[in-house]
C-alpha positions in Angstrom: -2.0 6.9 -54.5 -4.9 9.2 -54.9 -7.3 8.5 -57.8 -7.0 10.9 -60.7 -9.6 12.8 -62.7 -8.3 13.7 -66.1 -10.0 16.9 -67.3 -9.8 17.6 -71.0 -10.7 21.2 -71.9 -11.2 22.7 -75.3 -13.2 25.4 -77.1 -13.8 25.4 -80.9 -13.1 29.1 -81.3 -11.4 31.9 -79.4 -14.8 33.4 -78.7 -17.2 31.3 -76.6 -20.4 32.1 -74.9 -20.3 32.4 -71.1 -20.4 29.1 -69.4 -18.2 27.3 -71.9 -14.9 29.1 -71.6 -11.7 27.2 -70.9 -11.5 28.6 -67.4 -15.0 27.5 -66.6 -14.5 24.0 -67.9 -11.2 23.8 -65.9 -12.8 25.0 -62.7 -15.8 22.7 -63.0 -13.5 19.7 -63.4 -11.3 20.8 -60.5 -14.3 21.3 -58.3 -15.6 17.8 -59.2 -12.2 16.3 -58.4 -12.0 18.1 -55.1 -15.5 17.1 -54.0 -14.6 13.4 -54.6 -11.1 13.5 -53.2 -9.4 13.0 -56.6 -6.3 14.5 -58.0 -7.2 16.8 -60.9 -5.0 16.6 -64.0 -5.9 19.2 -66.6 -5.3 18.6 -70.3 -5.7 22.0 -72.1 -6.2 21.9 -75.8 -7.0 25.6 -75.9 -8.9 27.1 -78.8 -8.8 24.8 -81.7 -11.0 24.6 -84.7 -11.1 21.3 -86.5 -13.4 20.1 -89.3 -12.0 16.6 -88.9 -13.4 14.0 -86.5 -9.9 12.5 -86.1 -9.0 13.0 -82.5 -5.3 12.7 -83.4 -5.6 16.0 -85.1 -6.0 17.4 -81.6 -2.5 16.9 -80.1 -3.5 17.0 -76.4 -6.5 14.7 -76.9 -4.3 12.3 -79.0 -1.7 12.1 -76.2 -4.4 11.5 -73.6 -6.0 8.7 -75.6 -2.6 7.1 -76.2 -1.9 7.3 -72.4 -5.2 5.6 -71.6 
C-alpha cells in the first residue's frame, strides 16, 4: 500500500490574498505527495471563520483528528 499524505486545507474567510487560496494549498500538497510517491488525500474545510480554538468546531478537521 502506498503511503498517504493527508492534506488539510482551509481559509479563514472567502477572500484570501494570493498564495493562500484553497486551490493553491491543495495543489501544493498534491505536488509534495507526487514528488515523494505518496497518495494525496485532501480534506477540504473550505472557507470557515471561527473564533474558537476548539478543532472540533471545524467538522473536517475534527474527523481527521479522530481518524488519526
